[in-house]
C-alpha positions in Angstrom: 74.9 12.6 5.2 76.4 9.4 3.7 78.8 9.1 6.7 75.7 9.4 9.0 74.0 6.6 7.1 77.1 4.4 7.4 77.4 5.1 11.1 74.0 3.7 11.7 74.9 0.4 10.0 76.8 -1.8 12.4 78.5 -5.2 12.1 75.5 -6.7 13.9 73.2 -5.4 11.2 75.4 -6.7 8.4 75.3 -10.2 9.9 71.6 -10.3 9.2 69.7 -10.2 5.9 68.5 -7.1 4.0 64.8 -7.2 2.9 63.6 -5.2 0.0 59.8 -4.8 -0.1 58.4 -4.0 -3.6 54.7 -3.2 -4.1 52.4 -1.6 -6.6 48.8 -0.7 -5.7 47.0 -2.1 -8.7 47.7 -4.5 -11.6 47.3 -1.7 -14.0 50.2 0.2 -12.3 52.3 -3.0 -12.5 52.0 -3.0 -16.3 51.9 0.7 -16.9 53.8 2.4 -14.1 57.0 0.5 -14.8 59.4 3.3 -13.8 58.2 3.1 -10.1 58.9 -0.7 -10.2 62.4 -0.1 -11.6 63.2 2.5 -8.8 62.1 0.0 -6.1 64.3 -2.8 -7.4 67.2 -0.3 -7.8 67.3 0.0 -3.9 69.3 -3.2 -3.9 72.3 -1.1 -5.0 71.8 1.1 -1.9 72.0 -2.0 0.2 75.2 -3.1 -1.5 76.7 0.3 -0.9 75.9 0.0 2.8 77.8 -3.3 2.9 75.3 -6.1 2.2 76.3 -8.7 -0.4 73.7 -9.4 -3.2 73.1 -12.9 -2.0 72.0 -11.5 1.4 69.5 -9.1 -0.1 66.1 -10.8 -0.2 63.4 -9.2 -2.4 59.8 -9.6 -1.3 57.5 -8.7 -4.3 54.4 -11.0 -3.5 52.1 -8.0 -3.0 52.2 -6.7 -6.6 48.7 -5.3 -7.4 47.7 -5.2 -3.7 46.5 -2.0 -1.9 48.4 -0.8 1.1 45.3 0.3 3.0 45.5 -2.9 5.2 47.9 -5.7 5.9 45.1 -8.2 5.3 45.6 -10.3 2.2 49.2 -8.9 1.9 51.2 -12.1 2.3 54.5 -10.3 1.4 54.1 -7.7 4.1 53.1 -10.3 6.7 56.2 -12.3 5.8 58.3 -9.2 6.2 56.9 -8.5 9.7 57.5 -12.1 10.6 61.2 -12.0 9.5 61.8 -8.7 11.4 60.1 -10.1 14.5 62.4 -13.2 14.5 65.5 -11.0 14.2 66.5 -12.1 10.7 66.4 -8.7 9.2 69.2 -6.1 9.6 67.5 -3.5 7.4 64.2 -3.1 5.6 64.3 -1.2 2.3 61.4 0.5 0.6 61.1 3.3 -1.9 58.8 5.3 0.5 56.6 4.7 3.5 53.5 4.4 1.3 55.0 1.3 -0.3 55.3 -0.4 3.0 51.9 0.7 4.5 49.1 3.2 4.0 47.7 2.5 7.4 49.1 4.0 10.6 48.3 0.9 12.7 50.3 -1.4 10.3 53.1 1.2 10.0 53.6 1.8 13.7 53.4 -2.0 14.4 56.3 -2.5 12.0 58.2 0.4 13.6 57.7 -1.1 17.1 59.0 -4.5 16.0 62.0 -2.9 14.2 62.8 -1.0 17.4 62.6 -4.1 19.5 64.9 -6.2 17.2 67.2 -3.3 16.2 66.3 -3.3 12.5 67.1 -0.3 10.3 64.7 1.2 7.8 65.8 2.7 4.5 63.8 4.7 2.0 64.8 7.1 -0.8 65.7 9.8 1.6 68.0 7.9 3.9 68.5 5.3 6.7 66.6 5.5 9.9 67.1 3.7 13.2 63.7 3.2 15.0 65.5 3.0 18.3 66.4 6.7 18.0 63.7 9.1 19.0 64.3 11.6 16.2 64.3 8.9 13.5 61.2 7.3 15.0 59.4 10.7 15.2 60.3 11.4 11.5 59.1 7.9 10.4 55.9 8.4 12.4 55.2 11.7 10.6 55.9 10.1 7.2 53.4 7.4 8.1 50.8 9.9 9.0 51.4 11.9 5.8 51.1 8.7 3.8 47.8 7.9 5.3 46.6 11.5 4.9 47.7 11.4 1.3 45.6 8.3 0.7 42.6 10.1 2.2 43.1 13.1 -0.1 43.4 10.9 -3.1 40.2 9.0 -2.2 38.4 12.2 -1.4 39.4 13.7 -4.7 38.3 10.6 -6.6 35.0 10.3 -4.6 34.3 14.0 -5.2 34.5 13.5 -9.0 32.4 10.4 -8.8 29.7 12.1 -6.7 29.7 15.1 -8.9 29.0 13.0 -12.0 26.4 11.0 -10.1 24.5 14.2 -9.2 24.2 14.9 -12.9 23.3 11.3 -13.7 26.4 11.0 -16.0 28.2 8.4 -13.9 28.8 5.3 -15.9 27.9 2.3 -13.7 27.5 -1.4 -14.5 24.0 -2.0 -16.0 21.7 -4.9 -15.1 20.6 -7.3 -17.8 18.1 -5.6 -20.2 20.1 -2.4 -20.6 23.1 -1.4 -22.6 25.0 1.8 -23.4 24.7 3.2 -26.9 27.5 4.9 -28.9 26.9 8.2 -27.1 27.0 6.6 -23.6 23.3 6.8 -23.0 21.4 4.0 -21.3 18.9 2.3 -23.7 17.0 -1.0 -23.7 18.8 -4.0 -24.9 18.2 -4.2 -28.6 17.7 -8.0 -28.3 13.9 -8.4 -28.4 14.0 -11.7 -26.6 15.7 -10.1 -23.6 13.1 -7.4 -23.5 10.2 -9.8 -23.8 11.7 -12.0 -21.0 11.9 -9.1 -18.6 8.4 -7.9 -19.5 7.0 -11.4 -18.9 8.8 -11.6 -15.6 7.3 -8.3 -14.3 3.9 -9.2 -15.5 4.1 -12.6 -13.8 5.2 -11.0 -10.6 2.4 -8.5 -10.8 -0.1 -11.3 -11.5 1.1 -13.7 -8.7 2.5 -11.3 -6.2 5.4 -13.6 -5.4 8.9 -13.9 -6.7 8.8 -17.7 -6.1 5.6 -17.9 -8.1 7.1 -16.0 -11.0 10.1 -18.4 -11.0 7.7 -21.4 -11.0 5.8 -19.8 -13.9 9.0 -19.6 -16.0 9.9 -23.2 -15.1 6.4 -24.6 -15.9 6.4 -22.8 -19.3 10.0 -23.9 -20.1 11.2 -20.3 -20.5 14.8 -19.2 -20.3 16.0 -16.0 -18.7 19.0 -13.8 -19.7 22.0 -12.8 -17.6 25.3 -11.0 -18.2 28.1 -12.3 -15.8 30.3 -9.5 -14.4 33.3 -11.7 -14.0 34.8 -14.9 -15.3 35.5 -16.1 -18.8 32.0 -15.0 -20.1 32.2 -11.6 -18.6 29.7 -9.2 -20.3 28.3 -11.9 -22.6 24.7 -12.7 -22.8 23.8 -16.1 -21.2 20.5 -17.9 -21.2 19.5 -20.2 -18.4 16.7 -21.0 -15.9 15.4 -18.1 -13.7 16.4 -18.5 -10.1 14.9 -17.0 -7.0 17.9 -14.8 -6.0 18.0 -13.4 -9.5 14.3 -12.6 -9.4 14.7 -10.7 -6.1 17.7 -8.8 -7.4 15.7 -7.6 -10.4 12.8 -6.5 -8.3 15.0 -4.4 -6.0 16.9 -2.6 -8.8 15.5 0.9 -9.5 17.1 0.9 -13.0 14.2 -1.2 -14.3 12.0 1.8 -13.5 14.2 4.1 -15.6 15.7 5.6 -12.5 19.4 6.5 -11.9 20.5 6.0 -8.3 23.8 6.3 -6.5 24.7 5.6 -2.9 22.1 3.0 -2.2 24.4 1.1 0.2 27.2 1.8 2.6 30.4 -0.3 3.0 32.0 -0.7 6.4 34.5 -2.9 8.1 33.9 -5.0 11.2 36.2 -5.6 14.1 37.6 -8.8 12.5 38.5 -6.9 9.3 35.7 -8.2 7.1 33.9 -5.8 4.7 30.1 -5.7 5.0 27.5 -3.8 3.0 24.4 -2.2 4.4 21.4 -1.3 2.3 20.3 2.3 3.1 16.6 3.4 3.1 15.5 5.5 0.2 15.7 8.8 2.0 19.4 8.3 2.6 20.4 7.6 -1.0 22.9 10.1 -2.4 21.3 10.5 -5.8 17.8 9.7 -7.1 16.9 10.9 -10.6 13.6 9.8 -12.1 13.0 9.2 -15.8 16.6 9.3 -16.9 16.3 6.5 -19.4 13.7 4.0 -20.7 12.5 1.3 -18.2 10.4 -1.8 -18.1 8.1 -0.6 -15.3 7.1 2.8 -13.9 8.4 4.3 -10.7 5.0 3.8 -9.1 5.1 0.1 -9.9 8.6 -0.1 -8.5 7.4 1.5 -5.3 4.5 -0.9 -5.1 6.8 -3.9 -5.6 9.1 -2.7 -2.8 6.1 -2.3 -0.5 4.9 -5.8 -1.3 8.3 -7.2 -0.7 8.5 -5.5 2.7 5.1 -6.9 3.6 6.2 -10.4 2.6 9.4 -10.0 4.7 7.3 -8.9 7.7 5.8 -12.4 7.7 9.0 -13.5 9.5 9.2 -10.5 11.9 7.7 -10.1 15.3 4.3 -8.7 14.2 3.9 -10.8 11.0 1.8 -8.1 9.4 0.2 -8.9 6.0 2.2 -12.1 5.6 1.9 -13.6 2.1 -0.7 -16.3 1.6 0.6 -19.8 2.6 -0.6 -23.3 2.0 -2.5 -23.7 5.3 -6.3 -23.6 5.5 -6.5 -20.5 7.7 -8.3 -18.0 5.4 -7.4 -14.9 7.4 -3.7 -15.7 7.9 -1.9 -12.4 8.6 -5.1 -10.3 8.5 -6.5 -10.8 12.0 -6.2 -8.2 14.7 -7.0 -8.8 18.4 -10.0 -6.7 19.5 -8.7 -6.5 23.1 -5.1 -5.5 22.8 -4.8 -4.5 19.1 -1.9 -6.8 18.4 -1.7 -8.9 15.3 -3.0 -12.5 15.9 -1.1 -15.5 14.7 -2.3 -18.9 13.4 -2.0 -22.2 15.1 -3.2 -25.4 13.5 -4.8 -28.3 15.4 -4.6 -31.7 13.7 -7.2 -34.3 14.5 -7.0 -37.5 12.4 -7.0 -36.3 8.8 -8.4 -32.8 9.3 -6.5 -29.6 10.2 -8.4 -26.9 12.0 -7.0 -23.3 12.3 -7.0 -21.3 15.5 -6.4 -17.6 15.7 -4.2 -16.8 18.7 -3.1 -13.5 20.3 0.0 -14.6 22.2 2.7 -11.9 21.8 1.7 -10.0 24.9 1.5 -13.3 26.9 4.9 -14.4 25.7 6.6 -11.0 26.5 5.1 -10.9 30.1 4.8 -14.6 30.8 1.0 -14.3 31.1 -2.0 -16.1 29.8 -2.7 -15.6 26.1 -5.0 -12.7 25.4 -7.5 -14.6 23.1 -7.7 -17.9 21.4 -10.5 -18.3 18.9 -11.4 -21.3 16.7 -11.0 -20.2 13.1 -13.3 -22.6 11.2 -16.6 -20.8 12.0 -15.0 -17.4 11.3 -13.5 -18.5 8.0 -16.8 -19.9 6.9 -18.6 -16.6 7.7 -16.0 -14.5 5.9 -16.3 -16.8 2.9 -20.0 -16.3 2.7 -19.5 -12.5 3.0 -17.0 -12.6 0.2 -19.3 -14.5 -2.0 -22.0 -11.9 -1.4 -19.6 -9.1 -2.2 -18.2 -10.7 -5.3 -21.5 -11.7 -7.0 -22.2 -8.3 -8.6 -18.7 -8.4 -10.1 -18.5 -11.9 -11.4 -19.3 -11.1 -15.0 -16.5 -8.5 -15.2 -14.2 -10.9 -13.4 -15.0 -13.7 -15.8 -14.0 -11.7 -18.9 -10.9 -10.4 -17.1 -9.8 -14.0 -16.3 -10.3 -15.0 -19.9 -8.2 -12.1 -21.2 -5.6 -12.8 -18.6 -5.2 -16.4 -19.6 -5.1 -15.5 -23.3 -2.4 -12.8 -22.6 -0.3 -15.3 -20.6 -0.3 -17.8 -23.4 0.6 -15.2 -26.0 3.5 -14.0 -23.8 4.9 -17.5 -23.4 4.4 -18.2 -27.1 6.3 -15.1 -28.1 9.2 -16.0 -25.8 9.4 -19.6 -27.0 9.2 -18.4 -30.6 12.1 -16.0 -29.9 14.1 -18.9 -28.5 13.5 -20.8 -31.8 14.7 -17.7 -33.7 17.9 -17.5 -31.6 18.5 -21.2 -32.2 18.1 -20.6 -35.9 20.6 -17.8 -35.7 23.2 -19.8 -33.8 22.8 -22.7 -36.3 23.3 -20.4 -39.3 26.3 -18.8 -37.6 27.9 -22.2 -37.0 27.2 -23.2 -40.6 28.7 -19.9 -41.9 31.9 -20.5 -39.8 32.1 -24.1 -41.1 31.7 -23.0 -44.7 34.4 -20.3 -44.4 37.1 -22.6 -43.1 39.7 -24.2 -45.4 38.6 -27.8 -45.9 42.2 -29.0 -45.9 42.5 -27.8 -42.3 40.7 -30.9 -40.9 41.5 -30.1 -37.3 39.5 -26.9 -37.4 37.0 -28.1 -39.9 36.1 -31.2 -37.8 35.6 -29.0 -34.7 33.4 -26.5 -36.6 31.4 -29.3 -38.2 30.7 -30.9 -34.7 29.7 -27.5 -33.4 27.3 -27.0 -36.4 25.7 -30.5 -35.7 25.3 -29.6 -32.0 23.5 -26.3 -33.0 21.3 -28.2 -35.4 20.3 -30.7 -32.7 19.6 -27.8 -30.3 17.4 -26.2 -33.0 15.4 -29.3 -33.6 14.8 -29.8 -29.9 13.7 -26.2 -29.5 11.4 -26.4 -32.4 9.9 -29.6 -31.2 9.4 -28.2 -27.7 7.8 -25.0 -29.2 5.3 -27.0 -31.3 4.4 -29.3 -28.5 3.8 -26.5 -26.0 1.8 -24.6 -28.7 -0.5 -27.6 -29.1 -1.0 -27.9 -25.4 -1.9 -24.2 -25.2 -4.5 -24.6 -27.9 -6.1 -27.4 -26.0 -5.9 -25.4 -22.8 -7.9 -22.5 -24.2 -10.4 -24.2 -26.4 -14.1 -23.3 -26.6 -14.9 -25.6 -23.6 -12.4 -23.8 -21.5 -13.8 -20.4 -22.5 -17.3 -21.6 -21.6 -16.0 -22.8 -18.2 -14.5 -19.4 -17.6 -17.7 -17.6 -18.5 -19.6 -19.9 -16.1 -18.0 -18.0 -13.3 -21.0 -15.7 -13.6 -23.2 -18.2 -11.9 -20.8 -20.8 -10.5 -18.6 -18.6 -8.4 -20.2 -19.8 -5.1 -19.7 -23.4 -6.2 -16.1 -22.8 -7.1 -15.4 -21.0 -3.9 -16.8 -23.9 -1.9 -15.2 -26.5 -4.1 -12.7 -28.5 -1.9 -10.4 -28.8 -4.9 -9.8 -25.0 -4.9 -6.4 -24.5 -3.2 -6.3 -22.6 0.1 -3.6 -20.3 -1.2 -5.9 -19.1 -4.0 -8.7 -18.5 -1.6 -6.5 -16.4 0.6 -5.3 -14.4 -2.3 -8.9 -13.6 -3.2 -9.5 -12.5 0.4 -6.6 -10.1 0.3 -8.0 -8.5 -2.8 -11.2 -7.6 -0.9 -10.4 -7.3 2.8 -7.8 -5.1 4.6 -8.1 -6.8 8.0 -10.5 -8.4 10.5 -10.7 -7.5 14.2 -11.9 -10.3 16.4 -13.4 -10.1 20.0 -14.6 -13.2 21.8 -17.0 -12.9 24.8 -20.4 -14.5 25.0 -20.3 -14.5 21.2 -17.7 -13.8 18.6 -17.7 -10.3 17.0 -15.8 -9.8 13.7 -15.3 -6.3 12.4 -14.3 -6.6 8.7 -12.6 -3.7 7.1 -12.7 -3.9 3.3 -10.4 -2.2 0.8 -11.9 1.1 -0.1 -13.2 1.9 3.4 -16.4 -0.2 3.6 -16.9 -2.1 6.9 -19.0 -5.1 7.9 -19.7 -6.4 11.4 -20.5 -10.2 11.9 -21.8 -11.7 15.1 -21.2 -15.4 15.4 -22.0 -17.9 18.1 -19.3 -19.5 20.1 -18.1 -22.7 18.5 -18.9 -25.9 20.4 -16.1 -27.6 22.3 -14.6 -30.7 20.9 -16.7 -33.0 23.0 -20.0 -31.1 22.4 -19.3 -30.8 18.7 -19.0 -34.6 18.5 -22.1 -35.3 20.5 -24.7 -37.5 18.9 -27.7 -35.6 17.7 -31.2 -36.1 19.2 -32.5 -37.2 15.9 -30.0 -40.1 15.7 -30.7 -41.1 19.3 -34.5 -41.2 18.7 -33.9 -43.3 15.6 -31.7 -45.8 17.4 -34.3 -46.0 20.3 -37.1 -46.8 17.8 -35.1 -49.3 15.8 -34.0 -51.2 18.9 -37.6 -52.6 19.1 -37.2 -54.6 15.9 -33.5 -54.6 14.9 -30.1 -55.7 16.1 -27.3 -53.1 16.5 -25.7 -54.2 13.2 -29.0 -53.8 11.3 -29.5 -50.4 13.0 -26.0 -49.3 11.7 -26.9 -50.3 8.2 -30.3 -48.5 8.3 -28.8 -45.3 9.7 -26.1 -45.2 7.0 -28.8 -45.9 4.4 -30.7 -42.8 5.6 -27.5 -40.7 5.3 -27.1 -40.1 9.0 -23.7 -39.7 10.6 -22.1 -39.7 14.1 -21.2 -36.6 15.9 -17.7 -37.0 14.5 -19.0 -37.1 11.0 -18.2 -40.8 10.3 -20.5 -43.7 9.2 -22.1 -46.0 11.8 -20.8 -49.4 12.7 -22.1 -52.1 15.1 -19.5 -51.1 17.7 -20.5 -47.4 17.4 -24.2 -48.1 17.8 -23.5 -50.2 20.9 -21.3 -47.5 22.4 -24.0 -44.9 21.8 -26.6 -47.1 23.4 -24.5 -47.7 26.5 -23.4 -44.1 26.8 -27.0 -42.7 26.6 -28.4 -45.7 28.6 -30.9 -46.8 26.0 -32.7 -50.1 26.8 -31.0 -52.9 24.9 -32.9 -55.2 22.5 -32.3 -58.1 24.9 -34.0 -56.4 27.7 -36.9 -55.3 25.5 -37.5 -58.9 24.3 -37.3 -60.3 27.8 -39.9 -57.8 29.0 -42.1 -59.1 26.2 -41.9 -62.7 27.6 -39.2 -64.1 25.4 -37.1 -67.1 26.7 -33.4 -67.9 26.3 -32.3 -71.0 24.6 -31.5 -72.7 27.9 -35.0 -72.0 29.2 -36.7 -73.3 26.1 -34.5 -76.5 26.2 -35.5 -77.0 29.8 -39.2 -76.6 29.0 -39.0 -79.1 26.1 -36.7 -81.5 27.9 -34.3 -81.3 24.9 -30.8 -80.1 24.4 -29.9 -76.5 23.4 -28.6 -77.8 20.1 -32.0 -79.4 19.4 -33.6 -76.1 20.1 -31.3 -74.3 17.7 -32.0 -76.9 15.0 -35.7 -76.5 15.4 -35.3 -72.7 15.1 -33.3 -73.0 11.9 -36.1 -75.3 10.5 -38.7 -72.8 11.5 -40.3 -75.0 14.1 -39.6 -72.4 16.8 -40.2 -68.7 16.5 -37.1 -66.8 17.6 -36.1 -63.1 17.6 -32.4 -62.1 17.2 -31.0 -59.6 19.8 -27.5 -60.0 18.5 -25.9 -61.2 15.3 -25.9 -64.9 16.3 -28.0 -64.9 19.5 -31.8 -65.2 19.8 -34.7 -65.2 22.3 -37.6 -67.5 21.8 -41.4 -67.1 21.9 -43.6 -69.6 23.7 -46.8 -70.8 21.9 -49.8 -72.8 23.2 -52.8 -72.4 25.4 -51.0 -71.9 28.7 -47.7 -70.5 27.6 -47.2 -68.3 30.7 -47.6 -71.3 33.0 -44.3 -73.2 33.6 -44.5 -77.0 33.7 -42.0 -79.6 34.7 -41.3 -80.9 31.2 -44.0 -83.7 31.2 -45.4 -85.1 27.9 -48.7 -83.5 28.7 -47.3 -80.1 29.2 -45.3 -80.3 26.0 -48.4 -81.3 24.1 -50.5 -78.6 25.6 -47.8 -75.8 25.3 -46.2 -76.8 22.0 -48.8 -78.8 20.1 -47.5 -77.6 16.7 -44.0 -78.6 17.4 -44.9 -82.0 18.9 -47.2 -82.9 16.0 -44.5 -81.9 13.5 -41.9 -84.0 15.2 -44.2 -87.0 15.4 -44.9 -86.8 11.7 -41.2 -86.7 10.9 -40.5 -89.7 13.1 -43.3 -91.7 11.4 -42.1 -90.7 8.0 -38.6 -91.9 8.8 -40.0 -95.3 10.1 
């Protein structure tokens, strides 16, 4: 056999290097299974016996602690393949095939490259030449057996794991809030602050119906949330910090918090590029589901409700957008409207005009899919108003009960937050006492350690003072928040609910949340009128018939009352005076804005009302030029006489007037002679003569 081995080694092989590949599958094997490592390094002597000097034997041991399932992330194996491919290797040494590869594709790739470059392979059984059919066949069988061996090992391990999982005895990493006791049973974390934080989180989510809202609640109240890192320097240690959204979603999705043991909730698979992905499986495909195996923070029914609510929130981004969570827009029925023609879920579109935003319920999915006209497009303001009135009528019998429930809810929230903040103070006390104890135990002569412990003690004392100050400040704010005045305001819900519902300061999001408590969905059909079929929670139904909303132009049309008022006021007032008078009466334009001189003029021209100028001319009034001509004076003189009250004038614009003739024969036009002036304007001429004589 030895002669056969030496016959395969030629001078050409000895001119190239010998590569010894050393690998252990895990770090634990590296430290504990040392005999295998020694056997692998001992293969260098086999290479020496075959004729390679020690300085030409290169050891590649970069893959210690790496699995041989794949060549990915195995830099040592990749280096070995590269050296063989470039023809630098005369022989490749490995204790057995499983050390080089556990994957047939990687193993046969190496065999193919060795055959092309004439590289030998040596294991504990002998030397093989991949260019020979028999040797290559044997190496292929060894590779297949190595891969099969790995499958058997995995199957054996997985079988034991699954067997323990079926009994609920499998020990898995626990989420924060749970620990294993001395007997290996899962129990609630003995830290009361951890328990209270989780109870507060689930209550906040149940109250708000949103993970983001629960995170905001913790932030507003200044509350910390626990976590236990699974890796890093602080692995397994309790850490307190702000609650983040991803952490909140992870807690809501974990069945452990309902006291349930599960196994096989996800499946791991590889993509074509070698990456490992994880797919969450539906509940009916879980391997193990055991209820009530240990204490929990919520019930299994509450967990199921939370999952249903999370799915409904996720559907807000899907094609149908069913039961989307209430947003910030003014559309009261967002996510609840169904088309009465095709049965599809209707979406919301907002039309912005100046400072107002008006919702419109649109059935467009079928039109988008088939490039057709939208099924329905209905203005939402009139529908939202009618639904709001219906909701007020439905809620009125329950307002007293709701008022007391709100009061109890606010009180419980404050008590929960106060308990958590008080526990934070107690923890700060404990850490300060612990730092003091450590400082007092150190040898005072060891100043290097004593100074460090003293500084740590001072830091803990400062943290304690800040925590106490924050606790007292927040406690005072809570007392102010729920004083007798606040309680009285809450109880006023009995009679003030309609006012609060219609109050513009009430957020749209809160209105929509109230609607979802009462209404399941609303089916809309628009023909000669709008028909809304309201399906309430519990099975009750209501049908509303609403008139079609006016178009934008008709909705802004000036009312007949305003037109009649403008027509009457034009007899005695200018357009500016009319605008002031209409505003004083509380009247508004069709667009809902106050009147101005320009708006009154535009309305008069659009509706062809006779102007004040035409009305005064029909009454025989003269212009300033005509009066000046009649009196044989300049227009400036006429204006001076008007300001002194010598001429009676009527304004038809802000600074423009028409004049009234006085005298016996005012209708008769003269040529401006002295006689005509005295006959037609005796008062003016007499007054002017008196002024001239007085001046003389």
